[in-house]
C-alpha positions as CSV (number, residue, x, y, z in Angstrom):
1,M,90.2,47.9,174.1
2,S,87.8,50.3,176.7
3,K,84.2,50.7,176.1
4,T,85.2,53.9,174.9
5,T,87.4,53.2,172.6
6,N,85.1,51.1,171.1
7,Y,82.1,54.2,171.0
8,S,84.8,56.1,169.0
9,Y,85.3,53.8,166.6
10,G,81.2,53.2,166.4
11,G,80.9,56.6,166.0
12,I,83.7,57.1,163.2
13,A,82.3,54.6,161.2
14,F,78.6,56.0,161.7
15,I,79.6,59.2,160.3
16,L,81.4,57.6,157.1
17,L,78.2,55.5,156.8
18,V,76.6,58.5,156.3
19,F,78.8,60.9,154.4
20,G,78.7,57.7,152.0
21,I,74.9,57.8,151.5
22,I,74.5,61.5,151.4
23,F,77.3,63.1,149.4
24,I,79.7,59.7,147.5
25,P,76.5,59.5,144.9
26,K,76.6,63.1,144.0
27,I,80.2,63.7,143.5
28,I,79.7,60.5,141.3
29,D,77.5,62.4,139.5
30,R,79.2,65.5,139.1
31,V,82.2,63.3,137.5
32,S,79.8,61.3,135.5
33,K,78.8,65.5,134.2
34,D,82.0,66.7,133.9
35,D,83.5,64.3,131.9
36,I,80.9,64.2,129.6
37,T,81.3,68.1,129.1
38,R,85.2,67.5,128.6
39,D,84.7,64.7,125.7
40,E,81.6,67.4,124.5
41,S,83.8,69.8,124.3
42,R,87.1,67.7,122.8
43,S,84.8,66.9,120.1
44,Q,84.0,70.3,119.3
45,E,87.2,70.9,119.8
46,L,88.3,68.7,117.0
47,S,85.3,69.6,114.9
48,T,86.8,72.8,114.0
49,S,89.9,72.0,113.6
50,T,88.1,70.0,110.9
51,R,85.9,72.9,109.7
52,T,89.1,75.3,109.7
53,N,91.1,73.6,106.7
54,K,93.6,75.7,106.2
55,S,96.4,75.9,104.2
56,D,100.2,76.5,105.0
57,L,100.1,79.7,102.8
58,A,100.9,83.1,104.9
59,Y,99.1,86.3,105.3
60,L,100.3,89.9,104.0
61,E,100.4,91.2,107.8
62,I,100.7,95.4,108.7
63,N,101.4,96.0,111.8
64,N,101.0,92.2,112.9
65,Q,97.2,92.3,111.6
66,P,96.6,90.2,108.2
67,K,95.4,92.0,105.9
68,K,92.0,92.7,103.8
69,V,91.4,94.0,100.7
70,P,90.7,97.4,100.5
71,A,86.8,98.3,100.2
72,F,85.9,98.7,96.6
73,S,82.9,100.1,94.5
74,F,83.7,99.7,90.6
75,V,81.8,99.4,86.9
76,N,82.3,96.1,85.1
77,Q,82.1,95.3,81.5
78,D,78.0,94.7,81.4
79,G,77.6,97.8,82.9
80,K,76.7,96.7,86.8
81,T,78.2,97.9,90.6
82,I,80.6,95.7,91.7
83,T,82.7,95.7,95.2
84,N,84.3,93.9,97.1
85,A,81.8,92.2,99.1
86,D,80.9,90.3,96.0
87,Y,84.1,88.5,95.6
88,L,83.7,87.0,99.4
89,G,83.2,82.9,99.5
90,K,85.6,83.2,96.7
91,V,89.3,82.7,95.9
92,Y,90.7,85.1,93.3
93,I,93.0,87.2,92.1
94,V,93.9,90.5,91.8
95,E,95.7,92.6,88.4
96,F,95.6,96.1,87.2
97,F,96.3,96.8,83.1
98,F,94.4,99.2,80.3
99,T,93.7,97.6,77.1
100,T,96.2,99.1,75.0
101,C,99.0,98.2,76.8
102,P,101.7,96.7,74.2
103,T,104.0,95.1,76.4
104,I,103.1,93.0,79.4
105,C,99.0,93.1,79.7
106,P,98.7,90.7,76.6
107,R,101.6,88.3,78.7
108,M,99.4,89.2,81.2
109,S,96.2,88.0,80.1
110,R,97.1,84.8,78.2
111,N,98.2,83.5,81.7
112,L,95.0,84.3,83.1
113,V,92.7,83.0,80.9
114,D,95.3,79.8,81.3
115,I,94.5,79.8,85.0
116,Q,90.6,80.2,84.1
117,D,90.2,77.2,82.2
118,E,92.5,75.2,84.9
119,F,89.8,76.2,87.1
120,K,86.8,76.6,84.9
121,D,84.2,74.0,87.2
122,F,85.4,75.5,90.4
123,N,82.1,78.7,90.6
124,D,84.2,80.4,93.7
125,F,87.1,81.3,91.7
126,G,87.5,84.6,89.8
127,V,89.5,87.7,88.5
128,A,89.4,91.2,90.0
129,S,91.4,93.3,86.2
130,F,91.2,97.1,87.1
131,T,92.1,99.5,84.7
132,I,94.7,102.0,85.2
133,N,93.5,104.0,82.0
134,P,89.3,104.6,83.0
135,E,89.3,107.6,79.9
136,M,90.0,105.2,77.6
137,D,88.6,101.7,79.4
138,T,84.4,102.2,79.3
139,P,82.5,99.1,80.1
140,E,82.1,98.9,76.7
141,V,86.0,98.7,75.6
142,L,86.4,96.1,78.3
143,K,83.5,94.5,77.6
144,A,85.4,94.1,73.8
145,Y,88.5,93.2,75.9
146,A,87.2,90.4,77.5
147,E,86.1,89.1,74.7
148,K,88.6,89.3,72.8
149,Y,90.8,86.9,75.4
150,K,87.8,84.3,75.6
151,V,87.0,84.9,79.3
152,S,83.8,82.9,80.1
153,N,83.7,82.8,83.7
154,P,81.4,84.8,85.4
155,N,83.1,85.8,88.2
156,W,85.9,87.4,86.0
157,H,85.5,91.3,86.2
158,F,86.7,94.2,84.1
159,M,86.1,97.3,86.3
160,T,86.6,100.9,85.7
161,G,85.8,104.0,87.1
162,K,87.3,106.8,88.7
163,E,90.9,107.1,87.9
164,K,92.6,108.9,91.3
165,T,90.3,105.9,93.0
166,I,91.5,103.3,91.0
167,Y,94.7,104.5,91.6
168,D,95.0,104.9,95.3
169,L,93.8,101.0,95.0
170,A,96.7,100.2,93.3
171,N,99.1,102.0,94.7
172,N,98.0,102.2,98.5
173,G,95.4,99.6,98.4
174,F,97.5,96.7,97.3
175,T,100.5,98.4,96.9
176,I,101.0,97.3,92.9
177,Y,102.5,100.1,91.2
178,A,100.4,101.5,88.4
179,G,100.9,105.5,87.5
180,K,101.4,107.5,84.3
181,N,104.4,108.2,82.1
182,A,104.2,109.6,79.1
183,E,108.2,108.5,78.3
184,V,106.7,105.1,78.0
185,E,105.5,103.0,75.5
186,G,101.5,103.2,75.6
187,G,101.6,106.2,78.0
188,F,101.1,104.1,81.5
189,E,103.7,101.9,83.7
190,H,102.3,99.4,86.0
191,S,103.5,95.9,88.1
192,G,102.9,93.1,86.2
193,N,101.8,91.4,89.7
194,F,99.3,89.7,90.4
195,A,97.5,89.6,93.9
196,L,96.0,86.1,96.0
197,I,92.9,86.6,97.9
198,D,91.1,84.0,100.1
199,K,87.1,83.7,100.2
200,E,87.4,86.2,103.6
201,G,89.4,88.8,101.5
202,F,93.0,88.4,103.1
203,I,95.9,88.6,100.9
204,R,98.0,85.7,101.0
205,S,101.0,83.7,99.4
206,R,103.5,81.1,100.0
207,K,106.5,81.7,101.7
208,D,110.0,82.4,99.7
209,A,113.3,80.6,101.1
210,F,113.6,82.6,104.0
211,G,110.2,82.0,105.8
212,N,108.7,85.3,104.8
213,P,105.6,85.8,102.3
214,M,106.2,86.8,99.1
215,I,102.8,88.5,98.9
216,Y,102.6,89.1,95.0
217,Y,102.7,86.2,92.2
218,R,104.7,87.4,88.7
219,G,101.9,87.5,86.1
220,V,104.1,88.1,83.4
221,V,106.1,84.7,82.5
222,S,103.8,82.0,82.0
223,E,104.8,78.6,82.4
224,E,106.1,77.5,78.9
225,E,108.9,80.7,79.7
226,Q,111.8,82.1,81.6
227,E,112.3,86.4,81.0
228,D,115.8,86.8,80.5
229,D,116.8,87.6,84.0
230,G,116.8,83.9,84.4
231,E,113.5,84.3,87.3
232,K,111.4,81.4,86.9
233,E,108.1,81.9,86.1
234,Q,105.4,81.6,89.1
235,I,102.1,81.1,87.1
236,S,102.6,77.0,88.2
237,I,103.0,78.1,92.0
238,L,100.1,80.2,91.8
239,K,98.0,77.4,90.4
240,E,98.9,74.9,93.3
241,D,98.7,78.4,95.9
242,I,95.0,78.0,94.5
243,A,94.0,75.2,94.9
244,K,94.9,75.3,98.0
245,L,92.7,78.4,99.3
246,L,89.7,76.5,97.1
247,N,90.3,73.7,99.8
248,E,90.3,76.2,102.8
């Protein structure tokens, strides 16, 4: 082997030695820091996933956007102004009714009281009942109605306000039909459905057999009943879904 070759190998070895002394510690340090960053990132993702804890209940979507409860402001049975903001952080049911209703309202109210009693230990559960006959249903009348049905949940508000605003909230805000009809018993007609709202103010429901949101729950038939048309009661599944949202 020639001296030139020996000098070449010696030069390469010297360069590698210098490279190792200067750069390898920096590389190790950076890799070490990157590993810590990755570990922290994984921990944060796991923590976020745990905190989210979303159930399998679907969102009602309009134009591919989850639908929130429309903003509202009404007076309740105690004369206090209640808005949608008062329900944030709570799971609650929305219904439209009137106190002199001779047909489905009493059944809806009994079912809601049953649900109230089921979740009596939960401070983050409530009900929003909107009258569709505000001319008759003053705060005093609503309070008497609440007492009649032994309403004890402090988050259950019976609300009244301007007729047009209430009807707009029902028919456009929730798409739960309500209207005047002099030809029907009681002078008003309305849906017997309940809407279920999560703690962030989104309308939620379980999915039907086709994988679509059920959207609303039948509020007229109790757990002990079944209507003549053969449709099953939905109070039992509503209770199950309330429990899911309370755990989110």
